[in-house]
N, C-alpha and C positions, 0 to 999 in steps of 0.2 A: 209631517212625511216627508216634504218634497226638500228638506236640507237631510234629513237620512236619505235618504235614494243618492244623494249627492256624494257624501260624506263617503256609503257605500260604491258610488259610482269610479271617485278619486282613486278609492284605497286598490281598485282593482284592477284599474289603468298603471299603476304607480309599481302592483307588483309583478306585472307582468309584461316588461318596461321594451322588448323585442316587438312582442306583438303587440301591444299595443302604438309603438311607434314608426311602425307598417302600417296598418289601418288609418293612422292618422296623417302621415303622409300622402299612403295613396289616394284616400280620400282627396285631401287638399291638393293633389296633383286632377282628378278628373274635377273637382268641382274647379279650380283654376282653368283648366281648357274649356269645362263646360262655357266659367263667365266670360273669356276672352271671344271665344265663339257666338255668345250672346249680343255683346256689344257689337260686334262684325255685324250679326245679322239685321240688329236694331237698326244699324246706319244703315245699311242694306235697304230696306223696307222706309227710311223715314226720310229718302228722295222726292225734292220738291215739294213735300208736304209742310214748310215752313210758309209756301204763299199762300197770301191772301186768301180767301173762296178757290184754293187750287181746286174743287172740285171739279170749277165751270170752266178748267183752262184745259183744253185739246191740243195734240199734236195732229197735222194731215198729214196723210198721208193721199196715195194714189192709186186706184190698185188698174190693172191694165193686163185683161183678160189674152188669153192666147190663142191660136188658132189650135194649140194641141188640146184645147179645153179645162187647162188651169189658170191660176190666175198668176200674176207678178207683181211684189206691191214695193215702191219705191219710197224711200223716205224723202226723198228729195221732189221738189213740184216744177210745177213752172212761173216764171213771172208775173204773167197775168191773171193767174186762179187768185190771188188776194183780192185785184178789184172785181174779178168777179161776186166773189162772197160778198165782199162789201155793199156790190148794186143789189144782189140778187138775193140774197139771204136773210129776211127778215129775224129770223130767230137765235143770229150772230149780233152780241153786242158789239165786239170790237176783232180786228182783224190784222195783220202781218205775217211781214217775212222779213228774213235779214240770210245774208251772206251765208259765205263759210266762216270767217272768222278769221281774218289775217291775222299774224304779228308784225306789226306796220312799227317804226321808230316815231316816239314822239321825245320833242325837244324843249325845251326853255333855256335860253340865257345857253350855258356851256354844259348843262345838264340833256343826260340824252339816255334813252333805254327802251328797247324795245315792250312793245304791252298787245295781247289778243284784244280786238276787239270785234264790233260788225258796224256796219252797215246797216239801216231797219230803215221799214215806213215808220211816218208820224205817230200811228198808233200805239207804237210799240208797248207804250208805258198805260194804255189803254185795255189790254191785253195782262201784262207786268204790272202789278201794284208793288215795284219795291220801295224798301224806305229810305224818304230821302233825306240829307243830310241840311243840305242849302241849294237857294234857287228852286227853279221849275222846270224838272224834266220833262213835260209835256210841253210845253210852250219851247224850250231848247232842241228840243225834237224834229221842232215843226220848220226852224231855221235852218237854210244849210250853211251857213254861218258860225253856226253855234257846237259845239261838242257837250255830250254828260259824259262822266267822270267818274271813278268810285273814290271812295277815300283813301285807297292806295295807292293810288295814281296822286290822286291831292298833296299830297304828307309827302310825297317823293319828292314832284317836283315843286313846290309851293309852300313859304312860311307857313308853320300850323297849319297849313293844309286850308288856308284861303283860297280860294281858287276861283269864285264867282269872278266871274267879270276880266279875266288875267287874259292872256294868248296864249298859246302852247303851236308847236309847229307839226303836222302830222306826215309821217312820212319823205320829211326832207321836201316837203313840193307846200300845201296851202295853208295855212292860218286858220287857227279858230279861236273865237272866244269861248268861254267855259261857263256854260249857260247853267251848270245845273252839277253837283256832287251828293251820289246815291253811296250807300252802304256796301260794304264789301261784300258777295254773293258769298255764303255759305258752301262748306266745300258739299255736303247733300244737296245741290244744286245741278241738275242735268245742263246747266246754261253756264258758264264760265265766261265771262269780259270785263276789262278793266276801264271799255271806252266807249261809246256808242255815235254817229254820225247822222244824218240824214240820207235817206237811200238814195236819192235823186242826184247826190254831188256823184255816184261814180253807174250809174244806168246808162246802156249802153240798146242798142237797139235791138241784138240777141234775146237783150234778157227779158224781152216785149213779145218772142213768142212763143205759144202751146207746146210746140214739138220740142223745149229745152226744158229737162228737169233740171236743177240746179239751185233750187232756195230751199228753206225751209219755212214752212208757215204754221203761225198761231191763231188760235181763234178763244174768247169768252162769251160762253153762252148767255142768253138774259136770262134774268131769274125765273125759276118754272118752269124752263125750257129743257126737254128730258132729250139726251142722245138722239131719241129714236126720229122724233119730230126735225131736227140740224140736221140728220144723216139724208130722209127725207127728201130737206129741201136742198142739198147738198149735189145731190143722184140728178138734175135735172142743170149742174154746171155746165160741163162738157158738152154734151148736146146742144144747148146754147147759145153758147158761144165757142168752142174750138175747133167747130167745123165736121167734116165727113171723118177726116184721117183720125180721130180721135173720141167720137160720139159713144164707143162702149166703156170707154176709162169711169173711172168710178172715184171719188172723193171719201175718206173712211176716217173718220174721227177717233183719236184715240187719248185717253184719259193723262194730263201730265206726271199724275202720279203713277203710273203703269210704266213712263217711260226709260226709265232705268235698268227697269227688272222685266221689259215684257217686249225685249228688240226685234225678236225672231221668229216672222210672219212665212206663213209657207201657204198655196193658193187664197192668200187672202184675207186669211186670220191669223190670229195671233196663236203661236204655238209658244212660246216662253223666250226665254232668253237666259241672265243673270237669278230669274225667282229658281229655277232647275238647283244652283248652286247654293242659292238659299235655301231650300229644302235639305239637300244634299247633308249640310254643314248642320242645319240643325239637325239632322237624324246623329249626325256624328256626335254633337254634344249631347246627345240622347246615349247612342251606346257609349263615349267616354264613362258618363258619369253613372249606367247600370255597370260597367265590368271595375267601377270601385266598391258599387252598394255588394258586387258577388263576393271582391276579397272579403269584404268584413264578416259576409255573412257566412262563409265558408269557415274561415278560423274560427267563427264565433261558435256554428255548429259542430266544427272539429273536437272546440276545445270544451265541450260543454261534460267531459266526462269531470275535466274538474273542478266542476261547478255542480256535480250531480247531488254533494255530500251535503255541501253549502244549501242547496235546496233540498233534501231532506231537514235538514236541522228546522229551516225557518218553517218547514210545512209542520212537522211537529210542536213548536211551538206557540205554534194557531196562527200563520202566515197565509192570507187567502192567497186563491193562485191572481185575483187580478190585481195584488200587491206584489207580486212576484215577477207580474207582466210590465207592471209602472216599473219597477227596479230595473230590468234587465232592459227596458225599453228608456231611459234615462240615461244608464251608461252608452245607451248608440246614441242617443242624442248628443252627448256632452261630448263624446267624440267626431262626432259631425260638427260642433259646435265649434271646439279647436281647431279641428281641418278648415274649417272654413274662413274662420281666423288666418289662419297661414295662408290657406288661397288667397286673399286679398291682397294681403305681402307678395305671393308670387306674382300675381298680375299688376300688383302695385310696380313690380322691379322693372317687368318685362312688355310692359305697357308700351314705353316710348320707342324698342326695338320691334315691337311688333307695328308700329305704326309705319317707322323708316320702312321695314321689310315688304309692305303690304301698302305702301301711298296711304294713309286715313290718317285722322286726326281723331283717334276714341279718346276717350275720358273716363276715368271714372270719381263722379263725384260723390265723395260720402255724406255730401249735405244734400243729394238728392233722395226725400219721400222714396222714391220708387227702386231703387237701388235698395236700401234695408227690405224692402217688402219685398222681394226677389230673394236677399240673403236670407232670410227668416224664413219664407217658404221655404228656401233649397235646405236649410237647415231640418228642417221638420220632414223632409218631403223623405232626404236624406237617410234620414235617421231611423223614422219608421219603418222604412221601404229596408236599409241594411238590419232591421233589428229585431224585426216581424218574430220571421221563425224561428230564429234563437228563443225572442221569447216566451212563444205561443209552444216551443218545443222542451224549451226548457221545465217551463212552469209546470207541463205536464205530468211531470215523473212523478212516478210514489215513494211517497216516505219510507216504506217499510224498506222496500227492496233496495234502495241508493245506502239505505243503514246497515246492512247488514252485509254492501257487497255482492251483491248478485245482479245488479243493475246489465240488464243485457240491453242491447239499442236495438237489437234487428239491421235488418238490410234497411231500412227507411233511412235516415238521415243521410248513409254512406252513398245509396243512392242518387241523394239530394245534392249531393256534394260533387258527386259526378257530372249533376246533369249540370251544375253551374258552372262547375271548368269548361265543359263540351261548351256553353253557351256564351259566354266570357272568349275561349280559344275561339269558337266562330265568326264573333266579333271583330277579333285582332287580325284574324287571313281575311275576312273580308275585307278588311283596311289594307294589308299587304296586297293583295290584291287590285286591290285600286291604284294604292301608289307604283305600282309596277307597271301597270295598262295605262295609266294616266301618261306617266312619266316616257313609255313606247310613243303614246302619240304622240306629246311633246316632240322628241327625239323626229319624228316623222314629218310634223310641220317644218323644222327647222332645215332637214335634209332633201324635203322632195322636191323633185326639175320642177320648176316651174314652169316651164319653157323658153323662163327667159333668164340670163345671166346677172344676178343679183352682187356674186361676193366682186370686190373690190371696184364698187362703183359708189361714189361721193357725190352729193347734191347739194348743192348750194342756192338757197334762194333767191330770185332776181328783181332787187331794190333797187329804188334812188335811180340814180345814173346809167347802170349795168340793165336799169329794166325800159329803159328807151330804146326804139324800135329800132335808132339808127347805130345805134354803141350794143344792141345784143350781140350781133353777130362778127363785128369787130373783138369781141370780149372773147368769145369762144374761139377764134381762129386763135389769136394770140393766148391762150389756152391751150392749144391742139399741139403749138409750137414747142413745148416744153418736153424733154424727154420723157421724164416721167409717167407722161399723160398719152393712154393707147386712141383715145377714141372721146368726144364730148357731141353733146348734143340739148339742145333744148327742147319744153314740155309744159305744156299748162296745168298739169296734172301727174302726181306722180303714179308709175305704172304697176304699183301693186297694193294699190285704194284706189281702185277709179271710182268715182261716187258721182257721178255727169252721166245723164242721160238723155237720148231726143229719139222721138217718133216720129222725124220727117223723114226716112229713109225709105225713097219710093226708086222705082222701075218699069220696062214696059214691060205688062204681063202681071203686075201684081193685083192679086186680090183686093179688090176693095175693105173688103173687111178684116184684113189680115192689121194685126196692130204690130207695130213695128216699135219695142223697145229697145233701141240699142246705144249701147253704152259707146260713150264717144271721146277721143284725146285728139290732141292738138298738138302735133309735136314739130320740131325742125328739122334740118341736116342730120345725119347720120346713126337716126335713132335707132335704124335697123343693127345696125353695126354694133354701136355703143351696146346694148341689151344682147346682143350675139340672140335673136329672135331668126329662129327657122324660116326663110320664106320658099315655099314649096311652089311659086311660079309668080312669073312676074319681076318686078324691081322695085328698089327701094326711089322713095324722095329723092330727086335730085339737087344737088348745091346747090342755093340761090334763084332755082330755078322760078321762075311767075309763074311759069305756064301749068307746075305742077300741083296751084294753090285751089285747083277744081278734079284735082286726081284725088285718088282713095284710097287706101291699103285695108284689105278686111280677111276676119278670120275667119278660120275651117266653119266658124259655129254662123256669123256672116251669109257663110255660104249655103249653109245649110238650111237657114232661115230665108234667103232668095230663092231656093228649086236649083240651083244649080253646083254643078260639081269642079268645075272650073269657070269663077266670074272676071278671071282677066280679059279688059278688053270691052267688058259688059257696060254699058250706060247706066248711071244713077244720078240721081236726084237730090243732094242734102241740103242743108237748109244754105250753107256757101254758094251754094248754086250745081250748075250740071257738070256733071262732067264721067271720066272714065276710071274703073277698078285698077288699077296697074300692078299691084302685085298680090295673090294669096299669101298668106302666114300662118303657119303652123300653130294651132290656140293655145296660149299660154294662157296664164290662172291673172286673174287683174282685182282677184277681191281675196278674203280671206278662203280657206279650203271648208267653209260651213259653205261655201256656195259655189253652183255649180259655174262651167264657164259659160258664159253669154256672148250671144254676138258683139262683138269691135268693130267700129270704123275708126280708121288713124286719118284726121286731116292736115295737109304740112298750112302751117302758119308760124312763121317767123316772127309776126309784133304781139301778137299778146301769149304771152310767155309766162312763167313762174318759175318755175327751174333751168337751173343746168345738171346736167349727168352726167358727172366725167368717170369713166372708165379707166384706171389706172392698170401698169406695168403692174404683175406680180411682183412683189415684197417690194415697190416702190412706192407705195401710199403715202409714207410720212413726205416723205419728198414730194409727191405730187401736191399735199395739203397744203407743205409750204410756199409751193410755185403758185397755190391758188388766193392767197392770206397776200402775199404779193401783189398779182397784179389786183388784185380785190382794190388792195389799196391805194393802186394807182388809177384804175378806173373810178371805184366809189368813194372817194378818201372820207368823206361826210357820214358813211354808212360804218359800223364795228362788222370786219366778217364772221362771220358762221355757217357752219357745214355741218354734214350730218353725214351718216352710212346708210344704202339703201335697205341693206338687210336689217338692221335697224327697225327700219321704219317698218317690214313687212313683220318683225316679230312683236311689234306694238298690236296688230291686229289681233293680239293672242291674249293683250292684258289682263284677262278675266280666266281664260286658262292655265296664267302663268300663276296666277293668284290661289287656283284651285289645285294646283300641281302642288305650291310647294304648302298649302292648308293641310291638303292631305296629307304628306310627307311628315309635317310637322307632330299633327295631333296625332298623325297614324304608332309614330316612332312613339312616342307617350304613351296611346293607348298599349302599347304592346309593353312597355317597361310596367305601368299599371299591372296590367298580369301575368308580368312577371313577377312583379312583387309581394302575390296572390297567390302564387305559385310555390316561390323561394319559403313561405311563410310556413304554407300546407304542409311542403315537402319535410320542411325542418319539425313538422309536431309530429307530422308521420313518424320520422325518424327517433324522434323521442320515446312515441308509445311501442317503437318497436326495438327498444333498446336489449331488452333480455333476449329476443328472439333470435338477435341481428349474433350476441354472446352464445348462444347455445351453437348456430350456424358456423358458427367461428372456430368454435373446441371442434364441431365435428368433420373440419376440416373445410368449409368453404372458403374459397379464396375473395377477394376484394371483387374482384371484378365480377363473380357471382352475385355480392351482393348489389351493388352498384346496380348490377342489371335488374335482380329483384325489386327492389324499389324504385329506381327509372319505369321499368315498363309500364306499370298501370297507368303511370299520367302519361305516358306517351298512346299508347290506345286513343286514353281520349285527346288529346290534339289531332291525330286519326281522323276520329270521328267527326269532331271538327270541322276537317278539312273535307270530308265527301258531303257535310249538311252544307258548310259555306258555299260551296262551287256552284253550285246551280245559281243561286242568290246573287251572288257578286257575277255570274255570266248574262244574266235579264242584267241587272243596273247598269254594267256598264256598254252593253250591249244598243243599250238605251239611250245612253251619253253619247256612245261614236255614230249613234246615225242625226245624232244634230251636224257630223260631217258631212259634206257630198264626197270628201275624198279623207279615207281614213285608214288606217293598217287592222292587220287583223287580230283578233281577237284570239290569239295563240294556247294551243295545250299547256305549253310549257309555264305560261304565265300563273297559272295553277299549281302544277307540279314546283316549280321555284318557291310559292306562296310556301306553300305543304312541307317541301325540305327545312325553308327557314324558320317556318315557327316551329319543326321538329326538334332541329340543333338548338332555337331560342329555347324553348322546354327543356331539353336534356342540358345544357350548359345550366342553367338555373339550378335546377333537380338533382345535377349529377352534383353540386358541393356540398348539399348535406350527405347523400348517398355515399359520397365518397369519407364524407367526414367520420358518418357513422360505422362505417365498413371498417377504418383504420384505426378506431378505439379499442384499447385493449380488453378484450372478453370478460377479464377477472374483474374489473371496476363493475361491470353490470350485472357480471352474475352473483359479486358478494354477500348480497343479502338473502341470495336463494341457500 
């Protein structure tokens, strides 16, 4: 019987080549999109799950209650927290801290390359049990003269990767013996590094203060210890060790498997992050698959008249209804199977481009059993979903009526088709509105005035010779002499992404219970001038002024925190020392626009710097870069010249949003294409069914435009209804997404109007081809049989 089903199914597909091709291609496109999104979603959900006993590893954040009654959550922690946890929390088996992860120069003989790594405390490998290739990483990290490297670095610098016991130079300064080689970290690891060195090598006094939040802390819980038990023990840390200024702060644990997906915190609790995008694109994958299935159902239902006599004949010769349902479902599943094979080919051909565009390393492993289970499930679900209604409808037809030619379908099937078209275009319009709104927000992020000038600003990492305190200012002065350079300054951190904060800010009259979690930057001369930051009162730091080493600039948010309108001249105490506020800056954004502007204090420091920021004259950026390269070779001959643009660093804060923007654009366009395929085929079939009617109308004097309008208006009405139904859902979904930004573009009415017009135009163009083709046909041909 199954063999017979397949024979008839193949004959039916071959008999109606156009409709079969549209069905197969539409389903394949829907399946391919769903598979690609599924691979992306699976990769997002897999982060850090490769770690042994990953459920025991947690990332430490710190909650700081504010006077306003809410809570600020820091992802960076103070240096002493790690030692306090190790000493006072028996529920925790291991604890480690690391710094930001600088890119430093590694040299072995004539070979040199910059690699990213961390300075980490002794128990790093007690928390992270990473695969070891050679040596003993735990023992190596306990030594201040040894380094742990990854296989990539070992193979790059040493023959056959045999690196243990060999010596390399780090940062053109100290020599280290390779104590161990670990395997490369996979792409789905939130930690990414190629070397580790003992923390003590770079430790300074400021790193030992509770007020400086600058480091990442991780813990591993003991077996059978719950997060609640560890959390209760951690709540004692700050009151016991940090002193009165920080006694209300509380560490909080986040599972490392949640770190990639749940990065956003509000009022002390996780409120989401990339998990929102995972949910969105899982829904998009489902939408696209539904749209493709609707195409099949629409066409199969519309063409039921052509199969009616077949059903009648088969019922007369004894076919049961179950056999007819099986026949039509087998045709649907065969179509779905052909579509799945084509979909795999589509995914295979575009996967490398997809990985390149979205910075992923996704693979389609045909030897993976899970993939085949997913594909079989997809074929069966799609086949049953697409073919269920047509199979049940056709198998219910009465043979006497079908064979006598008195078949009346009534309004049921036609109404069902209209509902499907409305649902299909509702999903498409939802995606169109999403494309427009997300694009508008991304444009807003790119063009918003941040309160500082990031255009024509180049930054150069200060390393090697030009990182030395005695040479930093000399290098800056030489840069300033170049005609293409407008101004230059030094800074410890980039001004568009300040992670460090401090709770050490105090002033006369400060409420002892007030937490002062203030962002802080260490800058050199001409910082305000270089970034064109507006000074509302006071002055900038003076060039080379030692007196200004304990002078401070604050922003409006910091002044509000202090409870004063004009803080200039006020005495404050910060961890570099007591001093005066010499300038009040207008607020400028120091993080992504997801976050509101926070209090900021600038400290003058020309010794501890990381970057040289260079403002170039308009149109002379390339000349300025050439001058910088020349000076870098003179001052720092042992380091390769490296530069970046500040506006690129700012845009990198929105990598997730950029990925979402690209995904919604690409897959939204494909969803619209799939919808149009179905509409095209449905319009072709409708025109075919009304051929004689069109012939009569033309004989009676109807024009081409009359007939095109007649055939098009029914479809366009459905698109307008879809717009009305989709708009409220799109408004709610996009409002929810925009609420994740502290600063956002308004959700304008014209977005929905533009989406509606675009959908109507696309639908009209799709339908009009078949309408015009039918309207221009010679009526003699269509009426000859009458």
